C-alpha positions in Angstrom: 0.0 -0.1 0.1 1.2 3.5 -0.7 0.7 6.1 1.9 -0.6 8.8 -0.4 -3.3 6.4 -1.5 -4.4 5.4 2.1 -6.8 6.6 4.8 -4.5 6.7 8.0 -5.5 10.0 9.7 -2.9 10.2 12.5 -3.0 12.7 15.1 -0.2 14.5 16.7 -2.0 15.5 19.9 -3.4 13.5 22.5 -7.3 13.6 22.3 -8.8 15.0 25.4 -11.5 12.4 25.7 -8.8 9.3 26.2 -6.9 8.4 29.2 -6.0 4.7 28.7 -2.9 4.2 26.4 -4.7 1.9 24.0 -7.6 4.5 23.7 -5.2 7.4 23.0 -3.0 5.6 20.5 -5.8 3.8 18.9 -7.2 7.5 18.2 -3.8 8.8 17.1 -2.7 5.9 15.0 -6.1 6.3 13.0 -7.5 3.2 14.0 -10.9 4.2 15.3 -13.0 7.3 15.5 -15.9 8.0 17.9 -19.5 8.2 16.6 -21.4 8.3 19.9 -20.6 7.6 23.5 -19.2 4.1 23.7 -19.6 3.5 19.9 -16.8 3.7 17.4 -16.1 3.4 13.8 -13.2 1.1 12.7 -11.1 2.8 10.1 -9.3 0.9 7.5 -6.0 0.3 9.6 -8.0 -0.6 12.6 -10.3 -2.8 10.8 -7.3 -4.5 9.2 -6.0 -5.5 12.9 -9.4 -6.2 14.1 -9.7 -8.8 11.3 -6.4 -10.3 12.2 -7.4 -10.8 15.7 -10.8 -12.3 14.4 -8.9 -14.6 12.2 -6.8 -16.0 14.8 -10.0 -16.5 17.3 -11.8 -18.1 14.2 -8.9 -20.6 13.3 -8.4 -21.8 16.9 -12.0 -22.2 17.5 -12.6 -24.4 14.2 -9.3 -26.3 15.2 -11.0 -27.0 18.6 -13.7 -28.6 16.9 -16.3 -25.8 17.1 -18.8 -24.8 14.4 -19.5 -21.2 13.4 -22.9 -19.8 13.0 -24.3 -16.4 12.7 -27.0 -14.9 14.7 -29.2 -11.9 14.2 -28.6 -8.9 16.5 -32.1 -8.3 17.3 -33.4 -11.1 19.6 -37.1 -11.6 20.0 -38.2 -10.6 23.7 -40.0 -13.9 24.4 -36.5 -15.8 24.4 -35.2 -13.6 27.2 -38.6 -13.6 29.0 -38.2 -17.7 29.1 -35.2 -17.2 31.4 -36.4 -14.0 33.2 -33.5 -12.0 31.9 -35.8 -9.6 29.9 -36.5 -8.0 33.4 -33.0 -8.8 35.1 -31.0 -7.1 32.4 -32.7 -3.8 33.3 -31.6 -0.4 31.6 -28.5 -2.1 30.2 -30.6 -3.8 27.7 -31.2 -1.9 24.3 -35.0 -2.6 23.4 -37.1 -1.9 20.5 -40.2 -2.6 18.8 -41.1 -3.6 15.1 -43.9 -2.1 13.2 -46.3 -4.7 15.0 -45.3 -3.6 18.3 -43.5 -6.8 18.8 -40.6 -6.4 21.5 -37.0 -7.1 20.6 -33.4 -6.7 22.2 -30.1 -5.7 20.5 -28.5 -8.9 21.5 -26.2 -8.3 24.9 -25.5 -11.8 24.9 -26.9 -14.9 23.3 -27.3 -18.0 25.5 -31.0 -18.1 24.8 -30.5 -17.9 21.0 -28.2 -20.9 20.9 -30.0 -23.0 23.4 -33.3 -22.2 21.4 -31.6 -23.4 18.3 -30.3 -26.7 19.7 -33.5 -27.6 21.5 -35.5 -27.3 18.2 -33.0 -29.2 16.0 -30.8 -31.6 18.0 -32.8 -34.2 20.1 -30.8 -37.4 20.3 -27.7 -38.5 22.5 -26.1 -39.2 19.1 -26.2 -35.5 18.1 -23.7 -34.6 21.1 -21.3 -33.1 22.1 -21.4 -30.2 20.0 -20.1 -26.6 20.3 -21.3 -23.7 18.2 -19.8 -20.3 18.1 -20.4 -16.9 16.4 -18.2 -13.8 15.9 -20.6 -10.9 16.2 -21.9 -7.5 17.6 -23.3 -7.1 21.1 -25.1 -4.1 22.5 -25.2 -3.2 26.2 -26.3 0.3 27.3 -23.4 0.8 29.9 -24.1 3.5 32.2 -20.6 4.8 32.0 -18.9 3.7 28.7 -15.2 4.6 28.9 -11.6 3.7 27.7 -12.5 3.6 24.1 -13.3 0.1 22.8 -12.4 -1.5 26.2 -15.9 -0.7 27.7 -18.0 0.3 25.0 -22.0 0.1 24.5 -21.5 -1.8 20.9 -18.7 -4.4 20.8 -17.6 -7.5 19.1 -17.8 -10.8 20.8 -16.8 -14.4 20.1 -19.3 -16.3 22.1 -19.4 -20.0 22.1 -21.8 -22.6 23.7 -21.1 -26.5 24.3 -23.8 -28.8 24.7 -23.2 -32.2 26.5 -25.1 -35.3 27.8 -23.0 -35.7 31.0 -21.0 -33.5 33.5 -17.8 -35.5 32.5 -18.6 -34.3 28.7 -18.9 -30.7 29.9 -15.5 -31.0 31.5 -14.1 -32.3 28.3 -15.7 -29.5 26.2 -14.5 -26.9 28.7 -11.1 -28.2 28.8 -10.9 -28.0 24.9 -12.0 -24.4 24.9 -9.4 -23.3 27.7 -6.8 -24.9 25.5 -8.1 -23.0 22.5 -8.1 -19.6 24.6 -4.7 -20.2 25.6 -3.4 -20.6 22.0 -5.3 -17.6 21.0 -4.1 -15.2 23.6 -0.5 -16.6 22.9 -0.6 -16.0 19.2 -1.9 -12.3 19.9 1.4 -11.8 22.0 -0.4 -11.3 25.2 1.1 -11.9 28.8 -2.1 -13.2 30.4 -3.3 -15.3 33.5 -6.3 -17.4 34.1 -8.2 -16.4 37.3 -11.4 -17.7 39.2 -14.1 -15.4 38.6 -17.8 -14.4 39.5 -20.3 -15.7 37.1 -22.4 -12.5 37.2 -25.4 -12.5 35.0 -24.4 -15.5 32.8 -24.9 -18.2 35.6 -23.1 -21.2 36.3 -21.1 -22.5 39.5 -17.7 -22.4 37.7 -16.2 -19.7 35.7 -12.6 -18.3 34.9 -11.5 -15.3 33.2 -8.4 -14.8 31.1 -6.9 -11.7 32.3 -4.3 -9.6 30.5 -1.8 -8.2 32.8 -1.8 -4.3 32.7 -1.5 -1.5 35.2 -4.4 0.4 33.7 -6.7 -2.6 33.8 -10.1 -2.3 35.5 -10.1 -5.5 37.2 -8.2 -6.2 40.5 -6.6 -9.8 40.9 -5.4 -11.6 43.8 -2.4 -13.7 43.1 -0.2 -16.0 45.2 3.2 -17.7 44.4 1.5 -21.1 44.7 -0.2 -20.4 41.5 -3.6 -19.4 43.0 -5.3 -16.4 40.9 -8.8 -14.9 41.4 -10.6 -11.8 40.2 -11.1 -9.8 43.6 -14.8 -10.2 43.2 -14.4 -14.1 43.6 -11.5 -13.9 46.2 -12.7 -15.5 49.4 -12.1 -13.6 52.7 -12.2 -15.6 55.8 -13.6 -14.3 59.1 -10.9 -12.2 61.0 -10.6 -11.8 64.8 -11.2 -8.4 66.2 -9.0 -6.8 68.8 -9.5 -8.2 72.4 -12.2 -6.3 74.4 -13.2 -8.4 77.2 -16.7 -9.8 77.9 -19.6 -8.0 76.6 -20.4 -4.7 78.6 -23.9 -3.0 78.7 -25.0 -1.0 75.7 -24.5 2.7 75.9 -25.7 5.3 73.7 -23.1 8.2 73.4 -22.9 11.6 71.7 -20.8 11.8 68.7 -21.1 15.5 67.3 -19.6 16.0 64.0 -18.3 12.3 63.9 -20.0 10.8 60.7 -17.1 9.0 59.4 -15.0 6.2 60.5 -11.9 8.3 60.5 -13.4 11.0 62.7 -14.8 8.4 65.2 -11.1 7.0 65.4 -9.8 10.3 66.1 -12.5 11.5 68.2 -13.1 8.5 70.4 -9.5 6.8 70.1 -11.4 3.5 69.2 -9.7 1.5 66.4 -11.9 1.1 63.3 -11.5 -2.8 63.6 -13.7 -2.5 66.7 -16.6 -0.7 64.9 -19.6 -1.9 62.9 -20.2 -0.2 59.7 -23.6 -0.1 58.3 -24.0 0.4 54.5 -27.4 0.6 53.1 -28.1 -0.4 49.3 -30.9 -0.5 47.2 -31.1 -4.1 45.9 -33.7 -4.1 43.2 -36.7 -2.5 44.9 -35.7 -2.9 48.5 -33.3 -1.4 50.9 -30.5 -3.9 52.2 -28.4 -3.1 55.1 -25.0 -4.5 54.9 -22.8 -4.8 58.0 -18.9 -4.5 57.9 -16.2 -4.1 60.3 -15.1 -0.4 60.3 -11.6 -1.2 58.8 -13.2 -3.4 55.9 -14.8 -2.6 52.6 -17.7 -4.0 51.0 -17.3 -5.9 47.8 -20.4 -4.8 45.8 -20.5 -8.1 43.6 -20.4 -10.2 46.8 -23.3 -7.8 48.2 -25.1 -8.2 45.1 -25.0 -11.9 45.1 -25.7 -12.3 48.9 -28.9 -10.1 48.3 -29.7 -12.2 45.3 -30.5 -8.9 43.4 -30.2 -7.9 39.7 -30.2 -4.1 40.1 -27.7 -2.8 42.9 -26.4 0.4 44.1 -26.0 2.8 47.2 -28.9 4.2 48.7 -29.5 7.8 48.5 -29.6 10.1 51.6 -33.3 10.3 51.6 -33.7 6.5 51.3 -31.3 6.2 54.4 -33.1 8.7 56.2 -36.4 7.1 55.6 -35.2 3.4 56.3 -33.2 4.1 59.5 -34.5 7.4 61.1 -31.2 8.8 61.0 -28.9 10.9 58.5 -26.1 9.5 56.7 -23.1 8.5 58.8 -25.0 7.4 61.8 -26.8 4.4 60.6 -26.5 1.2 62.9 -27.6 -2.3 63.3 -29.4 -2.0 66.5 -33.1 -1.4 66.4 -33.4 -1.6 62.4 -36.9 -2.5 61.5 -38.4 -3.6 58.1 -35.0 -4.2 56.6 -32.9 -7.0 55.4 -29.8 -7.2 57.4 -26.8 -9.2 56.0 -23.3 -9.1 58.0 -19.8 -9.9 56.9 -18.4 -13.0 58.7 -15.8 -10.8 60.5 -18.8 -8.8 62.3 -19.7 -12.0 64.0 -16.4 -12.0 66.0 -16.9 -8.3 67.4 -17.2 -7.7 71.0 -18.1 -4.4 72.5 -18.2 -2.7 69.2 -19.1 1.0 68.2 -22.0 1.3 65.9 -24.6 4.1 64.7 -27.6 4.7 66.7 -29.7 5.7 63.7 -30.1 9.1 65.2 -28.0 12.4 64.5 -24.6 12.6 66.0 -25.2 9.6 68.3 -23.6 6.2 68.3 -23.9 3.1 70.4 -20.9 1.9 72.5 -20.5 -1.9 73.5 -22.7 -3.3 70.6 -22.5 -6.9 70.6 -23.9 -9.2 67.7 -26.5 -11.9 68.9 -27.4 -9.8 71.8 -28.1 -6.4 70.3 -28.9 -7.4 66.8 -29.1 -10.6 64.6 -28.6 -10.4 60.8 -30.4 -12.8 58.6 -26.8 -14.3 57.5 -23.3 -14.0 58.2 -21.5 -14.1 54.8 -18.4 -13.2 53.0 -18.8 -9.6 51.9 -15.4 -8.1 52.4 -13.3 -6.8 49.6 -10.0 -8.5 49.7 -6.6 -6.9 50.0 -2.8 -7.4 49.8 -1.7 -9.7 52.6 -4.9 -11.6 53.0 -4.4 -15.4 53.3 -4.4 -17.4 50.1 -7.2 -20.0 50.3 -5.1 -22.5 48.5 -1.9 -22.3 50.5 -2.3 -19.8 53.5 0.3 -17.4 52.4 -0.1 -13.7 51.7 -1.6 -12.8 48.4 -0.6 -9.8 46.3 -2.8 -7.6 44.3 -2.3 -6.8 40.6 -4.5 -5.4 37.8 -5.6 -6.9 34.6 -8.0 -6.5 31.6 -10.3 -9.2 31.1 -10.3 -10.6 27.6 -11.9 -14.0 27.7 -14.4 -15.6 30.1 -15.3 -19.5 30.2 -18.3 -20.8 32.3 -19.5 -24.2 33.2 -23.0 -23.4 32.9 -24.5 -26.9 33.8 -28.4 -26.7 33.3 -29.1 -23.0 34.0 -30.5 -22.3 30.7 -31.3 -25.9 29.5 -33.7 -26.5 32.4 -35.9 -23.2 32.2 -35.8 -23.5 28.3 -36.5 -27.3 28.2 -33.5 -28.0 26.1 -33.6 -32.0 26.3 -32.4 -34.9 24.6 -33.2 -38.7 24.4 -30.7 -40.9 26.2 -29.6 -44.5 24.8 -32.7 -45.9 26.8 -35.1 -43.3 25.1 -35.4 -41.5 28.4 -35.5 -37.6 28.1 -32.6 -35.6 29.9 -31.5 -32.1 30.3 -28.5 -31.0 28.2 -25.6 -29.6 30.1 -24.0 -26.4 28.8 -20.8 -24.4 28.7 -20.3 -21.0 27.7 -17.2 -19.2 26.3 -16.7 -15.5 25.6 -13.7 -13.4 24.0 -13.9 -9.7 23.6 -12.4 -9.2 20.0 -12.2 -5.4 20.5 -10.7 -5.6 24.0 -8.3 -8.2 22.9 -6.8 -5.8 20.2 -6.7 -2.8 22.8 -5.2 -5.0 25.2 -2.2 -6.0 22.7 -1.7 -2.3 22.7 -1.8 -1.9 26.2 1.1 -4.4 26.7 2.9 -3.3 23.4 3.5 0.3 23.4 6.2 3.0 24.5 6.3 6.6 24.7 6.4 7.0 20.9 3.5 4.9 19.8 2.4 1.3 19.4 5.0 -1.7 19.1 2.9 -4.4 17.2 4.0 -8.0 17.5 4.8 -9.3 14.1 1.8 -11.7 13.8 -0.7 -8.6 14.6 1.1 -5.7 12.7 -0.7 -3.6 10.2 2.4 -4.0 7.8 5.4 -6.0 8.2 7.6 -3.3 6.9 7.5 0.4 5.7 9.8 1.5 3.0 10.7 5.3 3.9 12.6 7.2 1.1 13.9 10.3 2.9 13.6 12.5 -0.3 11.0 11.3 -3.0 12.2 14.0 -5.4 15.8 12.4 -5.2 15.6 10.0 -8.6 17.9 7.4 -7.3 16.2 7.3 -3.7 12.7 7.2 -5.3 13.7 4.4 -7.9 15.3 2.4 -5.2 12.3 2.8 -2.8 9.7 1.7 -5.7 11.9 -1.4 -6.6 12.3 -2.5 -3.0 8.6 -1.9 -2.5 7.5 -4.2 -5.3 10.1 -6.9 -4.6 9.0 -7.1 -0.8 5.5 -7.4 -2.0 6.5 -10.2 -4.4 8.2 -12.0 -1.4 5.1 -11.9 0.7 5.8 -9.1 2.9 3.0 -6.7 3.8 4.6 -3.5 3.0 3.7 0.1 3.2 5.6 2.8 1.0 5.7 6.2 2.5 5.8 8.0 -0.6 4.7 11.4 1.0 6.7 14.5 0.2 7.5 15.1 4.0 10.3 15.8 6.3 12.3 12.6 7.6 11.3 13.4 11.1 7.8 13.8 10.2 7.6 10.3 8.5 9.5 8.7 11.4 7.1 10.0 14.0 4.3 8.5 12.0 6.0 5.2 11.5 6.6 5.0 15.2 3.3 5.8 16.2 1.6 3.3 13.7 4.1 0.6 15.3 5.2 -1.2 12.1 7.9 -3.7 13.1 10.5 -2.8 10.3 11.4 0.4 8.8 13.5 0.5 5.8 15.0 3.8 5.5 16.6 5.0 2.2 18.6 8.2 2.0 21.2 9.6 -0.7 24.1 9.3 1.5 23.6 5.6 2.4 22.6 4.9 -1.1 25.8 6.3 -2.6 27.3 3.5 -0.7 24.7 0.9 -1.8 23.4 0.6 1.8 20.1 1.3 3.5 19.0 1.2 7.2 16.6 -1.4 8.7 15.1 -0.2 12.0 13.2 -2.6 14.5 10.2 -0.7 16.0 11.1 -2.5 19.4 13.8 -0.9 20.8 14.6 1.4 17.6 17.5 -0.8 17.0 19.1 0.1 13.5 21.2 -2.0 11.1 22.9 -1.2 7.9 22.1 -3.5 5.1 23.3 -3.8 1.6 20.5 -2.8 -1.0 20.6 -6.2 -2.7 20.2 -8.1 0.7 17.2 -6.0 1.9 14.5 -8.2 0.6 15.9 -11.3 2.0 16.5 -9.9 5.4 13.3 -8.3 5.8 11.4 -11.5 4.6 13.4 -13.5 7.2 12.7 -11.1 10.0 9.0 -11.1 8.9 8.8 -14.8 8.9 8.0 -14.9 5.1 9.5 -17.6 2.7 11.0 -16.5 -0.4 
C-alpha cells in the first residue's frame, strides 16, 4: 500500500477524551473514531488489525472442533422472557419494537438464542457433544462507557456454547475451549493469566476469566506464589478476629457530634476501626438492604449483590437512608433496625463491645454485641480482599495486580437448558436435560489489550503476527531520482516476497515520517537516504527498541522477509 493512497488519519496531539494508552494510541494512529458515547467506527487500518485478531480466534475455534454460525443482532423478547433476563438485564438492555409492536432486544448476549436453536434441531444423544460459536456484535447500554473500545456500548464478541449429555462431557468440552483460549492469546502476543471469577448475570457455578496483565486494567486480581489467582470479586475472605475487648458490656448510647465517618470516630474516640460496625445501605432491586462490615473493611459490591440475590444494585440515597433508619447518613447502625434485610460480613460475628451508629443524628452506641443487640439474617463473605490476606489454597499472603478481562469461560450446567427445556433422548429413550458451557472473547478488547502491553512513549509496538504491515519503506527524499527508484523497486520486490509493506511516498520531512511510523508501530522500517544509497546501503530499524542495522540494498528483501517470517 502507498501512504498517499491510504486513509490513515494520524493525530499529533493526545485527544482530550482519552486516558488509557490503548484509547489514546488507537485514536492517534487512526484506527478508530468515535461516533457516539461508547460506539466507534473502525477505520481501514484498525479494521485490518481487528480482522487479524478475528482470524486468529476463528482459526483456533475451528481447530478445537467448534462450528461457526451467525445470529441476528435483534433477539425476540420472548426468548429472554423464558429465562427471566428480559427483566433482570434492566436498563443495560437496548430494547426496540417492530411495526407490529413486538418487542426485541439488541443482543447483549446469546445464550437463549443458541439454546433455542439446539432444542429445536438436536434431540438424540447421538447429536452430542457439539460446540457452536459466532463472532458478532453485542449491545449493552453501559451507564459509564469509557476507555474507548475497552468498555463500549457496542462491541464484538466471540461467544461459543457447548452442549453435552453428561458432566464429564462438559468438563471435556470446557477443557478444549480453555486450551483454545490459551493458544489464541499466546498468538496475539499477550501476557495473560487465568483467574477464578464471579459468573455474574451469565450464571453457572464454575467460571474463569483470562486476564491480560496491565497497570491500567479495570479488574483487580489476587495472586499467590503457589499459582492461585482470582478476580477480587471471587476472592474468598475468611473471618478475622477483632481486637480483644473483654466480655460484653452494657449497651450505651453516646453523643458523637460531627463524627459521621470512620476516620472522625477513630480520631474523636480513640477506638480502632477494627472494633466498629459499619452499616451500609444499598438499594437491591426495589428493596433497601443493610450490609454490616467491620469499620476497617470495605464491601465488595459483587459479593453484596450475590448475597442479596438481586439484579439491580447500588448505594441508597441520603433520602432513602433517612427514611429506612430514621437517622442521617453517617449514623446508621444495626441496633433497632426494623423492616430491613440485614446481612453481615463474617468478621462482624467476632466483634465484642463494638461501636455502631444509633440511627440518630450525632449519636452512636458503645458496646454493641452481635447476637445480643442485633441478629442479621446471615453472616456471609462480603469483604473486599486486600494485599496480605491469606491465600485460600496455601495460606500465604496474596498480592494484588491489575488486569483486563479478554475472555471468560463458564460451566453453565443446566441453568438455561432447564428453564428452556433443552432436552435429548438418551440411549434408553429417556428424556434428559442438556448440560451447557459458555465461552466468550471480546475481540475489540483483545486488540486494545495488545496495545496496552505493546507500546512505548512514541506509539504502538505491534507483535509481528498482528502488525498492520510487516515493513515500511521510507524514502527520505521522494524527489531524489535514485532514492525514489530504489524505494519503488524494494516496495515491489518485498510485495512479491510475501511481505505486507507500506511505501511512505509522501513528500514530507524525515522526522515527520519517522514519527508516524513509530506511532503506527510497524515492526520494520527501511530507510533510504541519498548518502547511504551512494554506498549501496540502506537502514533497517526494528520498532521494538528502535535498533538500526545497515544492510546492502541487494540483501534488503531477503533480510526483511526473514525477520517478517516470510518464505521467499
